[in-house]
Phi, psi and omega in degrees: 000317179297323179298322179295316180295322178297320179295318180297316180294322179295316180295319179298314180297320179297319179296321179296317180297313181295324179295318180290326184276349183287170179268128178254121184254120184247128179240136182278142180277102183293340181292347183259016174274124181278165170261121183301135176261102186198171174285123183290146175282139184283073181208143176249114186239145166272149176243120183253110176254106181278179185296332182296313181281327182291339181244018188293128174224126175265123181245132181213136178252127180245132182303129180066004178242355178084194182256137182241135175241118177258108186270112182245337186302308186298338183267356185294326180296315178294319180302311184280338173293311179295319180298313183293325179298328181270330189265324187253153177298320173204160182203166170199155176279137183232160185268353180210178183268018176235129180209086186301337183273000179240177178283328182181188182223136176254130178241108176275148179223130171274110186271324185202144175225136174223154174211162177218150177259156179305325180293336179279323184258357181055045178228186179262010192238138161276136184228143178225134175242133176232133175244117175264145164249142178237136174242130178249129181242149172285177187293342178261007176092009176280135183288120177278316180170179181212157179205165181249154180220113176272145179224152185218141176216148178217160179214135182284128183296336182288347181264359186224145185275348181216158178297320183299314182293320179297315180291324176299319179292324177294321178295319177298317179298324178293320178296317179293325177295320177298319179297316181295316181297316179297315182302316184286324192254355185307303184288346181268345178301131186308315182293323180288314181301314181297319182291318181293314183291338177276359179093021179057054185284168171285144178278144179297138180291143178278125181294140176276160181305320179295322179293324180297321179292321179293333181272017175093017177248087187294152176283182184295325181294317179295322180295320179296320179296321180294323181293327184283340182286124180289150179285142177287139181292147178281169181296325179293319178296322178296317180296319180296321180294316180297321181295321180295318179297320181296323179294000000 
C-alpha cells in the first residue's frame, strides 16, 4: 500500500514539474479591440505591417514557472484596422512605405515587451508592458518622423482561475491602452502636428555623396589636388623678378 502511495505522489510531483517547465502560449482576443469614438483626423494613411510585427512573439523563461510565449503578431492587423477606422478619415493596408495615392504611410513597430507574474512582484496583478515605435512617411516614402508609445495593462489574479488566462487578459489590456494612447495623442505628436499643419508635404530628399560633389562640394581627393597646385604669380611679382634680372 505504501508503495502505491509513493508511486502516486511521485507521478503527481512529476506532473507538477513538467507542467511548470512546459511552454505556455498566450494569444490575445482580437475581437475585443474597440473602434475609437472620436473626431477623425483629416488624413488618408496607409498602414504598413511588415513581417516582423505580423509574426511577433515575445518568449520569456521564468525559473520554476516554465517558458511563456505572448503572441501579439496575428492580432496587429485587427488592432490597427479598428484603430485607423476611428482615428483617420480613411486608411488602407499597404505593402511598402510609399503610397502616392494617399497622404502618407504609418509603420508600427513592436520594440519591446515585458511582463510579470504576481509571484514575482508580490502583488495581486499580472502585468504587461508594450513599447511601440511609429514611423510616419510621406506619400513618396520620405521619412517625416518617428516617436515611441508605451502601453501598460494589468489583471487581478483573483478574477482568473489560471495564470495563463490572467496574463492573457493583461496583454489584452496593454493593447487596448496602446490604442487609447495613440487615439488621443496622434495629432499632438510634434512630428505629426508639424506635418499636418504644413499641409502634409513631401519631405526634402537627402542628397547622396555623388550629388554633393556635383553641387560643388569636392571630395577629399579633389581637395588634396587643389592644395598641391601652386598659385600663379601676380603681375607685381613678375615685374619685380624681371627688374632683378636686369640689374
